[in-house]
N, C-alpha and C positions, 0 to 999 in steps of 0.2 A: 400543605400537602406533605405527608410523610412518605418516605421511600423505604421499601424493604430490600432485602438482599437480592431478590429477583430483578429489581429495577436497576441494580448497579453491577450486573454481570456483563462485563465488556471484555473484548479481546482487542489487542493492539499489536500491529506489526510495524517495525521501523527499519529504515535503511539510511546509511550515511553516504555522503558523497564528498568529493574534493578533500580527501584527507591530506593534510599538509603537516608533516611533523607530528606535533602533539595535539592538533585540534581538527575539528570537523567544520568545514565551511557551510555545510548543508546537511540537515537531518529531516527526513520525511517520515510521516507517520500516517497510518491508516487504522482507524478504530471502528468497531461496530458492536452492536448488541449481540452477545453470544447466542441468543435465541435465533438469530438469523444466519448463523454460520453456514449451514448447508445450502441455503438459497444463494448466499453470496459466493460460496465456492463454485457452485454449478454455473452461475452467471460469469464468473471470472474464467473458468475453464472453457466455457463456450466462446467467450470473447477472444481468448488467446488462440483457440483452435481455428475459429473462423478467420482470424487475421493472419495466421501463420507466424505469429510472434513466438519465439522460443525463450527470449529473455528481454526484459525491459532495461534499458540503460538511459539515464538522464542525459549523458553526453551525446548520445545519438539523437535524442529529441532536440537538444540545443543545436547540434549541427544541422538538423533538418530545418530548423527555424531560420538559419543563416543562409540557406540556399535560395 
């Protein structure tokens, strides 16, 4: 199967955590086909609005797991 440019049009978003000096202990990435950008955006905005989350922090998730 041959792929054309349309098949390879992706977007990726990254975030780093636990920066210590000169290195990152954790890097997260979210990628998706750019064709679905609007649907993903609407879904994420709806999810954040419905849950009243203003900002996602990995540390808060880790702390919640330890309670």
